[in-house]
C-alpha positions in Angstrom: 3.3 1.7 -47.7 6.1 1.0 -50.2 7.1 4.7 -50.7 9.8 4.1 -53.3 7.5 1.9 -55.4 4.7 4.5 -55.1 6.9 7.4 -56.1 8.4 5.4 -59.0 5.0 4.4 -60.3 3.7 8.0 -60.1 6.8 9.3 -61.9 6.3 6.8 -64.7 2.6 7.8 -64.9 3.6 11.4 -65.2 5.7 10.5 -68.3 3.1 8.2 -69.8 -0.2 9.8 -68.8 -2.5 7.8 -71.1 -5.0 5.1 -70.8 -3.0 2.4 -72.6 -0.1 2.7 -70.1 -2.4 2.9 -67.2 -4.2 -0.3 -68.2 -0.9 -2.1 -68.8 0.2 -1.1 -65.3 -3.1 -1.7 -63.5 -1.8 -4.5 -61.3 0.8 -2.1 -59.9 -1.8 0.6 -59.3 -4.1 -1.8 -57.5 -1.4 -2.9 -55.1 -0.3 0.6 -54.3 -3.9 1.9 -53.9 -4.6 -1.0 -51.5 -1.6 0.0 -49.4 -2.6 3.7 -49.5 -6.1 2.7 -48.4 -4.7 0.7 -45.5 -2.5 3.7 -44.5 -5.6 6.0 -44.6 -7.6 3.6 -42.4 -4.8 3.6 -39.9 -4.5 7.4 -40.0 -8.3 7.7 -39.2 -7.8 5.5 -36.2 -4.8 7.6 -35.1 -6.6 10.9 -35.6 -9.6 9.6 -33.6 -7.4 9.4 -30.5 -7.1 13.2 -30.4 -10.2 14.1 -32.6 -12.9 11.5 -32.0 -15.2 13.3 -34.5 -13.5 11.6 -37.5 -13.8 8.0 -36.0 -16.6 7.0 -38.4 -15.0 8.4 -41.5 -15.0 5.6 -44.2 -11.4 5.3 -45.5 -12.6 4.2 -49.0 -14.7 7.4 -49.3 -11.8 9.4 -48.0 -9.6 8.5 -51.0 -9.7 10.6 -54.1 -10.0 8.9 -57.5 -6.9 9.0 -59.6 -9.0 10.0 -62.7 -8.9 13.7 -63.4 -12.1 15.7 -64.0 -11.7 16.8 -67.6 -15.0 18.7 -67.9 -13.6 22.2 -67.1 -10.1 22.0 -68.4 -8.1 22.0 -71.6 -5.5 19.7 -70.1 -6.3 16.3 -71.7 -4.2 14.2 -69.3 -6.6 11.6 -67.8 -4.9 10.8 -64.6 -3.6 12.6 -61.5 0.0 12.0 -60.7 -0.5 11.8 -56.9 -2.4 9.6 -54.4 -4.5 11.7 -52.0 -7.1 11.5 -49.2 -9.2 13.8 -47.1 -10.4 12.8 -43.7 -13.4 14.6 -42.3 -16.0 14.3 -39.5 -18.8 14.3 -42.1 -17.1 11.6 -44.2 -17.5 13.9 -47.3 -14.3 15.0 -49.0 -15.4 18.1 -50.9 -16.3 21.5 -49.4 -19.1 22.0 -52.0 -20.7 18.8 -50.7 -20.6 20.0 -47.1 -17.4 18.2 -46.3 -16.2 20.9 -43.8 -12.6 21.1 -42.5 -10.4 18.2 -43.5 -7.2 16.5 -42.7 -5.6 16.1 -46.1 -2.5 14.4 -47.4 -1.0 13.4 -50.7 2.2 11.9 -52.2 3.1 13.0 -55.7 5.3 12.0 -58.7 8.2 14.0 -57.3 8.1 12.0 -54.1 6.7 15.0 -52.2 4.5 14.5 -49.2 2.0 17.3 -48.6 0.1 17.4 -45.2 -2.7 19.9 -44.6 -5.5 20.8 -42.3 -8.4 23.2 -42.8 -10.5 24.2 -45.8 -9.1 24.9 -49.3 -11.2 27.3 -51.4 -14.6 26.6 -49.9 -17.6 27.6 -52.0 -18.9 31.2 -51.7 -21.6 30.5 -49.0 -19.2 28.6 -46.8 -16.5 31.2 -47.3 -18.9 34.0 -46.3 -19.9 32.0 -43.2 -16.2 31.5 -42.2 -15.6 35.3 -42.6 -18.5 36.2 -40.5 -17.5 33.6 -37.9 -14.0 35.2 -37.8 -15.6 38.6 -36.9 -17.9 37.0 -34.3 -15.2 34.9 -32.7 -12.1 37.1 -33.2 -10.7 36.0 -29.8 -11.1 32.3 -30.7 -9.4 32.9 -34.0 -6.5 34.7 -32.2 -5.9 31.6 -30.1 -5.8 29.4 -33.3 -3.2 31.8 -34.9 -1.1 31.8 -31.7 -1.1 28.0 -31.2 2.5 27.1 -30.8 2.4 23.5 -32.1 0.5 24.7 -35.3 2.9 27.5 -35.9 6.0 25.3 -35.5 4.6 22.7 -37.9 3.1 24.9 -40.6 3.9 28.6 -40.0 1.2 31.0 -41.2 -2.1 30.1 -42.9 -1.7 29.7 -46.7 -2.3 32.9 -48.6 -2.8 31.3 -52.0 -5.4 33.2 -54.1 -6.1 35.8 -51.5 -8.0 38.9 -52.6 -6.1 42.2 -53.2 -8.9 44.1 -51.4 -11.2 43.5 -48.5 -14.6 41.9 -49.6 -17.3 44.5 -50.1 -19.2 45.4 -46.9 -16.5 44.3 -44.4 -14.8 46.8 -42.1 -11.1 47.3 -42.6 -10.8 48.3 -39.0 -12.1 44.9 -37.7 -9.8 42.6 -35.8 -8.0 40.2 -38.2 -9.4 42.2 -41.1 -6.6 41.0 -43.4 -7.8 37.4 -43.0 -11.1 38.4 -44.5 -9.2 38.5 -47.8 -8.3 34.9 -47.6 -10.0 32.4 -49.9 -8.8 29.4 -48.0 -8.4 28.7 -44.3 -5.8 26.0 -44.4 -2.2 25.2 -43.3 0.1 22.8 -45.0 3.7 21.8 -45.3 5.7 19.6 -47.7 8.7 17.3 -47.4 10.3 14.6 -49.5 9.6 10.9 -48.8 12.8 9.9 -50.6 14.8 8.0 -48.0 12.0 8.2 -45.5 11.5 4.8 -43.7 8.1 3.4 -44.5 7.3 3.0 -40.8 8.0 6.7 -40.2 5.4 8.0 -42.6 2.3 7.5 -40.5 3.8 9.1 -37.5 4.9 12.1 -39.4 1.5 12.6 -41.0 -0.3 12.1 -37.6 2.0 14.6 -35.9 1.1 17.3 -38.4 -2.6 16.5 -38.3 -2.4 16.9 -34.5 -0.8 20.3 -35.0 -3.6 21.3 -37.3 -6.3 20.4 -34.8 -7.0 23.9 -33.5 -7.8 25.3 -36.9 -9.9 22.2 -37.8 -11.9 22.6 -34.6 -12.4 26.3 -35.0 -13.7 25.8 -38.5 -16.2 23.2 -37.2 -17.6 25.9 -35.1 -18.7 28.0 -38.1 -22.5 28.1 -38.1 -24.2 26.1 -40.8 -26.6 29.0 -41.5 -25.8 32.7 -41.4 -27.7 36.0 -41.5 -27.3 38.1 -44.7 -25.0 41.1 -44.2 -24.0 44.1 -46.3 -21.3 42.0 -47.7 -23.9 39.7 -49.4 
């Protein structure tokens, strides 16, 4: 993966986020996307060594499109300014499609690499199931939170968008009750790829994915169907 070329292309795209510029620079995009696809395929093989569940994930389906979804936004820019992929056991990227927990990474126009593991803002039914699983398997969740490798790589679970109050119907005295306010169950970290040797990128991403494994595995244990509770 030519990191300097990718970061340069994305920075230019951020300044010229329109179809004319994109079409003029399509050959550059095609080369960089092919390299990113190759990287993703290699990452799937690497992850499968410690998490065989993702071995059948199709790298082409793991990549996100660069086109932005403009249906629900006032932002008219047609293109994302990052390359991204989500690697899952199901092969589906999005939580609302049943994708489940993912190993996710992206590189953006500021030459920032983000590496994550878990579920980001799952849909309401899935989030409710995760919360109920947290109560049912509080000890298992404790082991995830205490995992040394994960804490050293990521710190705490991300609190972005967490609720100010406990969801209705849940007991404030329950073990890990504060986590019932979370709207995502995910860890991530960021670093620059500026000056990073191209051959070091894959190892860095894999090391972080390995650290996220306890959370990913715990989330896979969330039952697909749940019984209604007072919180519903």
